[in-house]
PAROSE-686281 format. One record per residue (C-alpha): x, y, z. Coordinates in steps of 0.1 Angstrom, whole numbers. Layout:
N
+-------+-------+-------+
|    c1 |    c2 |    c3 |
+-------+-------+-------+
|     X |     Y |     Z |
...
+-------+-------+-------+
***
This chain:
339
+-------+-------+-------+
|    c1 |    c2 |    c3 |
+-------+-------+-------+
|     0 |     0 |     0 |
|    30 |    23 |     5 |
|    28 |    54 |    27 |
|    -8 |    58 |    38 |
|    -4 |    96 |    39 |
|     7 |    97 |     2 |
|    -9 |    89 |   -31 |
|    -4 |    51 |   -29 |
|   -39 |    41 |   -17 |
|   -55 |    64 |   -43 |
|   -35 |    51 |   -73 |
|   -42 |    15 |   -61 |
|   -80 |    21 |   -61 |
|   -79 |    39 |   -94 |
|   -58 |    12 |  -111 |
|   -81 |   -15 |   -97 |
|  -108 |    -6 |  -122 |
|   -86 |   -14 |  -152 |
|   -98 |   -48 |  -165 |
|   -64 |   -57 |  -180 |
|   -51 |   -62 |  -145 |
|   -77 |   -88 |  -136 |
|   -72 |  -107 |  -169 |
|   -35 |  -112 |  -159 |
|   -35 |  -118 |  -122 |
|   -53 |  -119 |   -89 |
|   -41 |   -88 |   -70 |
|   -43 |   -85 |   -32 |
|   -35 |   -53 |   -12 |
|   -13 |   -55 |    18 |
|   -19 |   -26 |    42 |
|   -49 |   -13 |    62 |
|   -85 |   -19 |    50 |
|   -98 |    13 |    64 |
|   -72 |    34 |    45 |
|   -83 |    16 |    13 |
|  -120 |    24 |    22 |
|  -112 |    60 |    26 |
|   -93 |    61 |    -7 |
|  -123 |    44 |   -25 |
|  -146 |    70 |   -10 |
|  -123 |    98 |   -20 |
|  -124 |    89 |   -57 |
|  -160 |    77 |   -57 |
|  -150 |    42 |   -67 |
|  -179 |    17 |   -67 |
|  -160 |   -11 |   -51 |
|  -160 |   -32 |   -19 |
|  -130 |   -34 |     4 |
|  -128 |   -70 |    16 |
|  -108 |   -73 |    49 |
|   -86 |  -103 |    52 |
|   -68 |  -110 |    85 |
|   -48 |  -141 |    76 |
|   -32 |  -156 |    45 |
|   -54 |  -187 |    50 |
|   -83 |  -165 |    37 |
|   -66 |  -158 |     4 |
|   -81 |  -189 |   -13 |
|  -115 |  -174 |    -7 |
|  -107 |  -139 |   -19 |
|  -121 |  -130 |   -53 |
|  -105 |   -98 |   -65 |
|  -124 |   -80 |   -93 |
|  -129 |   -45 |  -107 |
|  -155 |   -39 |   -79 |
|  -138 |   -58 |   -51 |
|  -105 |   -51 |   -34 |
|   -93 |   -78 |   -10 |
|   -70 |   -62 |    16 |
|   -48 |   -83 |    39 |
|   -46 |   -63 |    72 |
|    -9 |   -63 |    81 |
|    -4 |   -30 |   100 |
|   -17 |   -13 |   131 |
|   -45 |    13 |   135 |
|   -22 |    42 |   147 |
|   -15 |    52 |   111 |
|   -52 |    62 |   108 |
|   -44 |    92 |   130 |
|   -17 |   106 |   107 |
|   -28 |   138 |    88 |
|   -28 |   133 |    51 |
|     1 |   146 |    31 |
|    25 |   147 |    60 |
|    58 |   129 |    70 |
|    52 |   108 |   101 |
|    70 |    79 |   117 |
|    37 |    60 |   121 |
|    31 |    57 |    84 |
|    68 |    51 |    78 |
|    67 |    21 |   102 |
|    35 |     8 |    86 |
|    49 |    11 |    51 |
|    80 |    -8 |    62 |
|    60 |   -36 |    79 |
|    37 |   -40 |    49 |
|    66 |   -43 |    24 |
|    85 |   -67 |    46 |
|    54 |   -89 |    49 |
|    50 |   -88 |    12 |
|    86 |   -98 |     6 |
|    84 |  -127 |    32 |
|    51 |  -140 |    18 |
|    65 |  -139 |   -17 |
|    97 |  -157 |    -7 |
|    76 |  -184 |     9 |
|    54 |  -188 |   -22 |
|    22 |  -172 |   -10 |
|    24 |  -146 |   -38 |
|    42 |  -146 |   -71 |
|    53 |  -110 |   -72 |
|    54 |   -78 |   -52 |
|    42 |   -44 |   -65 |
|    49 |   -15 |   -42 |
|    33 |    19 |   -39 |
|    56 |    48 |   -30 |
|    71 |    52 |     5 |
|    85 |    83 |    21 |
|   122 |    79 |    29 |
|   119 |   107 |    55 |
|    89 |    89 |    72 |
|   109 |    56 |    70 |
|   138 |    72 |    88 |
|   114 |    88 |   113 |
|   103 |    53 |   122 |
|   139 |    42 |   128 |
|   144 |    23 |    95 |
|   174 |    39 |    80 |
|   172 |    27 |    44 |
|   176 |    48 |    12 |
|   144 |    32 |    -2 |
|   126 |     1 |   -12 |
|   155 |   -14 |   -32 |
|   178 |   -17 |    -2 |
|   150 |   -32 |    20 |
|   143 |   -58 |    -7 |
|   180 |   -67 |   -12 |
|   186 |   -71 |    26 |
|   155 |   -90 |    32 |
|   162 |  -113 |     3 |
|   198 |  -118 |    13 |
|   214 |  -105 |   -19 |
|   242 |   -81 |   -26 |
|   242 |   -82 |   -64 |
|   212 |   -61 |   -73 |
|   201 |   -31 |   -92 |
|   172 |    -8 |  -100 |
|   159 |    -8 |  -136 |
|   136 |    20 |  -148 |
|   115 |     4 |  -176 |
|    91 |    16 |  -202 |
|    68 |   -10 |  -217 |
|    68 |   -17 |  -254 |
|    37 |     3 |  -260 |
|    55 |    34 |  -249 |
|    86 |    27 |  -271 |
|    72 |     8 |  -301 |
|   106 |     4 |  -318 |
|   119 |   -16 |  -288 |
|   105 |   -51 |  -290 |
|   106 |   -58 |  -252 |
|   104 |   -22 |  -240 |
|   133 |    -2 |  -229 |
|   151 |    -3 |  -195 |
|   178 |    17 |  -178 |
|   199 |     0 |  -151 |
|   218 |    22 |  -126 |
|   253 |    15 |  -114 |
|   250 |    39 |   -85 |
|   216 |    50 |   -71 |
|   206 |    69 |   -40 |
|   238 |    86 |   -32 |
|   251 |   122 |   -34 |
|   264 |   131 |   -68 |
|   298 |   139 |   -53 |
|   301 |   103 |   -42 |
|   295 |    88 |   -76 |
|   331 |    89 |   -86 |
|   342 |    70 |   -55 |
|   316 |    43 |   -59 |
|   320 |    37 |   -97 |
|   341 |     6 |  -103 |
|   347 |   -17 |  -132 |
|   332 |   -45 |  -113 |
|   301 |   -25 |  -105 |
|   295 |   -15 |  -142 |
|   301 |   -51 |  -153 |
|   276 |   -64 |  -127 |
|   249 |   -41 |  -140 |
|   256 |   -52 |  -176 |
|   250 |   -88 |  -165 |
|   218 |   -80 |  -146 |
|   204 |   -60 |  -175 |
|   211 |   -88 |  -199 |
|   196 |  -114 |  -176 |
|   163 |   -97 |  -170 |
|   159 |   -90 |  -207 |
|   167 |  -126 |  -216 |
|   149 |  -145 |  -188 |
|   122 |  -120 |  -179 |
|   113 |  -105 |  -213 |
|   123 |  -133 |  -237 |
|   150 |  -116 |  -258 |
|   175 |  -142 |  -272 |
|   204 |  -117 |  -274 |
|   196 |   -84 |  -255 |
|   215 |   -53 |  -267 |
|   229 |   -32 |  -239 |
|   244 |     3 |  -244 |
|   266 |    17 |  -217 |
|   266 |    54 |  -207 |
|   297 |    75 |  -204 |
|   302 |    95 |  -172 |
|   318 |   126 |  -185 |
|   307 |   150 |  -213 |
|   315 |   138 |  -248 |
|   326 |   104 |  -231 |
|   356 |   123 |  -217 |
|   368 |   137 |  -251 |
|   398 |   114 |  -252 |
|   407 |   122 |  -216 |
|   403 |   160 |  -217 |
|   372 |   159 |  -195 |
|   381 |   129 |  -173 |
|   395 |    94 |  -177 |
|   367 |    73 |  -161 |
|   356 |    61 |  -195 |
|   390 |    45 |  -204 |
|   400 |    36 |  -169 |
|   367 |    22 |  -154 |
|   339 |    18 |  -179 |
|   356 |     5 |  -210 |
|   373 |   -24 |  -192 |
|   338 |   -35 |  -179 |
|   325 |   -34 |  -215 |
|   355 |   -55 |  -227 |
|   349 |   -80 |  -200 |
|   312 |   -83 |  -208 |
|   322 |   -89 |  -245 |
|   345 |  -117 |  -234 |
|   315 |  -133 |  -216 |
|   295 |  -133 |  -248 |
|   272 |  -104 |  -239 |
|   261 |   -79 |  -265 |
|   273 |   -48 |  -246 |
|   288 |   -17 |  -263 |
|   300 |    17 |  -251 |
|   307 |    39 |  -233 |
|   288 |    64 |  -254 |
|   281 |   101 |  -248 |
|   249 |   102 |  -229 |
|   233 |   133 |  -245 |
|   225 |   112 |  -276 |
|   223 |    77 |  -263 |
|   186 |    77 |  -251 |
|   175 |    88 |  -285 |
|   193 |    60 |  -301 |
|   178 |    35 |  -276 |
|   143 |    49 |  -282 |
|   148 |    44 |  -319 |
|   155 |     7 |  -313 |
|   192 |     4 |  -313 |
|   194 |    -9 |  -277 |
|   171 |   -29 |  -254 |
|   186 |   -14 |  -222 |
|   211 |    12 |  -211 |
|   235 |    11 |  -181 |
|   236 |    46 |  -165 |
|   263 |    56 |  -141 |
|   241 |    75 |  -117 |
|   205 |    81 |  -107 |
|   195 |   112 |  -128 |
|   215 |   102 |  -158 |
|   190 |    74 |  -163 |
|   159 |    87 |  -147 |
|   156 |   121 |  -164 |
|   156 |   110 |  -201 |
|   135 |    79 |  -195 |
|   109 |    98 |  -176 |
|   108 |   124 |  -204 |
|    99 |    95 |  -228 |
|    71 |    82 |  -205 |
|    68 |    99 |  -172 |
|    36 |    84 |  -159 |
|    40 |    49 |  -174 |
|    76 |    41 |  -163 |
|    80 |    11 |  -140 |
|   107 |     4 |  -114 |
|   120 |   -32 |  -115 |
|   144 |   -45 |   -89 |
|   170 |   -68 |  -105 |
|   190 |   -96 |   -89 |
|   163 |  -107 |   -64 |
|   149 |  -142 |   -60 |
|   114 |  -127 |   -63 |
|    97 |  -103 |   -88 |
|    93 |   -68 |   -76 |
|    80 |   -38 |   -96 |
|    69 |    -3 |   -85 |
|    56 |    29 |   -97 |
|    83 |    54 |  -108 |
|    70 |    83 |   -88 |
|    70 |    93 |   -51 |
|    44 |    98 |   -24 |
|    35 |   133 |   -39 |
|    24 |   146 |    -4 |
|    15 |   179 |   -21 |
|   -12 |   162 |   -42 |
|   -21 |   133 |   -18 |
|   -57 |   127 |    -9 |
|   -70 |   153 |   -33 |
|   -86 |   129 |   -57 |
|   -63 |   138 |   -86 |
|   -35 |   112 |   -85 |
|   -25 |    96 |  -118 |
|   -29 |    58 |  -118 |
|   -13 |    48 |  -151 |
|    21 |    41 |  -135 |
|     5 |    16 |  -110 |
|   -14 |    -1 |  -138 |
|    19 |    -5 |  -158 |
|    37 |   -18 |  -127 |
|    10 |   -44 |  -120 |
|     8 |   -56 |  -156 |
|    46 |   -58 |  -159 |
|    49 |   -78 |  -126 |
|    21 |  -102 |  -138 |
|    38 |  -107 |  -172 |
|    72 |  -114 |  -155 |
|    55 |  -139 |  -131 |
|    37 |  -156 |  -160 |
|    70 |  -160 |  -179 |
|    88 |  -173 |  -148 |
|    60 |  -199 |  -142 |
|    61 |  -210 |  -178 |
|    99 |  -214 |  -176 |
|    96 |  -235 |  -145 |
|    71 |  -257 |  -162 |
+-------+-------+-------+
***
């Protein structure tokens, strides 16, 4: 459900009315049923919130466009938090809900996790000092080789047969720290993860990955920095030696346009905004966050809690629809692969 004071509950309710979701999966909300009832009333949704108190009831749940089953996994104190505010009570509830979702998916109760946005400040106010969802997921799943991929479905980039993804080498850190955290091993790891999800998750036989430069003009032969030759190019060479279709590093100011036109299936960006800004310009509301390297499937909307717009009845649900559909498609392919 995400942070109850943000737009998460509203975008869930709005997305629930999309019949494509129910053709692909049986969605269940983990959070607080009363919060979901309030969100349904806010948007005037003609739907019933069905309260579940235990996973044993999931077999009887029948999600539909007019019925939202909600597994109650958090306490009532979040109901007292004013809407659109940062509060440790909603931060704690958001953390508890996502941990429960992770654990139940690891144990096979669910096939995928889709997360609504959380507030990092509220999370910290609750004593959970994580930069965001990605790090919670990695720790809970016990992995240290992971990455965030921002992804646009094929419908948004029709020249890209499986859609277009951007994988980030560094993520939620200060820009001044990027140079210290950028290593050949880290770049290579993200090239591998990008290739793996495109091959195993989206069915591409030989995914094409383009690697971003760090400096303007890819360093201009060392005039503007040597990270391209010293750090990034060796990672590309190693990826080649492993049989991966990885090329670069390329100047980033033109690379996203090349990818949009079908030259690449994914890009590897060196830092957060290098990947986020151009991809969101291509499809702001329909971008999906996919966590790579986990033993479970996890997707998310690509926007935040939007406290300034929360609980006003105007939240845009298309990102949540895309996140749910993408998770369902990945789960379906994973199930077919196991069969």
